[in-house]
C-alpha angles and dihedrals in degrees: 000000000000092000090050091050092049090049090051094050091049094046088051091056094044100028092125089065091061132058091216138343121205124188125184121196114173107301092344121094118188116195123188117183126202092267093059095256111147130204122189118186129183129165090267105030145033123198120190120189113190127163096347093311127110127207119188123192123183139184091207126038119200116187119186120206109251142162097251095178114101113210129194115232112245134181121246116287126235115184125179146157110011095334117143115203131180120198118192128177095351135139115209119184118179143121089270103011098189128020117187120182142156112016092331121149120205128180115192115193131177092350144129118224120188124184124188088202105009127358097203125007115191123184143151108031093323120154119209125184120191115195127180091336140121118237116192124183117185090203103002125011096190124012107187123181144160112013093329120135127204117192122193127197125176091343140125124232117191116187137032122327107210117191129180142168111003094333116141132204117194125187144134083271129004092217122107115248 
């Protein structure tokens, strides 16, 4: 296998010196022509590289479940008074990941918020909008009190939702997921 790989590498660098190089290894066949075009064939797949473009065809497609979203790490957020904060594409992991109080307005979009104690705590007259995000609270996902409002759209909340006083939680469903 290593010798076939080395021959392939050498042939790619010196492909113009050969009319065609063909390497067989088990059920795989690698062909490199004099123009640097590469063809790799196995019983289940074919890969063609020509002029910097690659085409892959397969008989079987295996897709593994994965978290394809890439988040930027962000420190915990504290919002107070009349601040307005927008968070997009971030991952926050902390004891209390987001604290919104006073007349604070926070919009969380395309993000993942994880709280070891509480993911988001909203109090006072805070207004929190959660859009296309995941909120995970190990103990409490959302703690909403006083006159604070939390609105959820196309998002998942995992953990308890605790409301008190005149707090409101608005979402497509108010059940935890």
